C-alpha positions as CSV (number, residue, x, y, z in Angstrom):
1,M,183.8,-35.8,-158.8
2,V,182.2,-34.7,-162.1
3,G,178.8,-35.6,-160.8
4,K,179.2,-33.5,-157.7
5,V,180.4,-30.5,-159.7
6,L,177.3,-30.8,-161.9
7,I,175.0,-30.9,-158.9
8,Y,176.7,-27.9,-157.3
9,A,176.4,-26.0,-160.6
10,S,172.8,-26.9,-160.7
11,I,172.3,-25.3,-157.2
12,G,174.2,-22.3,-158.5
13,C,171.8,-22.0,-161.4
14,A,168.9,-22.2,-159.0
15,M,170.3,-19.3,-157.1
16,L,170.8,-17.3,-160.2
17,S,167.2,-18.0,-161.2
18,F,166.0,-16.9,-157.7
19,M,167.9,-13.6,-158.2
20,G,166.4,-13.2,-161.6
21,A,162.9,-13.6,-160.2
22,F,163.5,-10.4,-158.3
23,G,164.5,-8.4,-161.3
24,T,168.3,-8.9,-161.6
25,D,168.8,-11.1,-164.6
26,L,172.4,-12.2,-165.2
27,W,173.0,-13.2,-168.8
28,L,169.9,-15.4,-169.0
29,A,166.3,-15.1,-167.8
30,S,165.1,-16.9,-164.7
31,T,163.3,-19.6,-166.6
32,Q,166.4,-20.3,-168.7
33,W,168.5,-20.6,-165.6
34,M,166.0,-23.1,-164.2
35,L,166.2,-25.1,-167.4
36,V,170.0,-25.1,-167.3
37,G,169.9,-26.1,-163.7
38,L,167.6,-29.0,-164.3
39,T,169.7,-30.3,-167.1
40,L,172.9,-30.1,-165.1
41,G,171.1,-31.8,-162.1
42,I,169.9,-34.6,-164.3
43,W,173.3,-35.2,-165.8
44,G,174.9,-35.0,-162.4
45,V,172.6,-37.7,-161.0
46,F,173.2,-39.8,-164.1
47,V,177.0,-39.5,-163.8
48,L,176.9,-40.4,-160.0
49,I,174.7,-43.5,-160.7
50,E,177.1,-44.6,-163.6
51,A,180.1,-44.1,-161.3
52,Q,178.5,-46.2,-158.6
53,F,177.9,-49.1,-161.0
54,K,181.4,-49.0,-162.5
55,I,183.1,-49.1,-159.1
56,R,181.6,-52.5,-158.3
């Protein structure tokens, strides 16, 4: 479940970055939102892969 939450948070960060590209920055600049989104996405994929191997 943690991996899915991280992936959804990554998508949310991408949406905030998209909004920031049109001039409405919320807390961070668009490029910073993209960096946060990429980091959350990578961790989400890592957690999902680790969970798959621990189940077996």
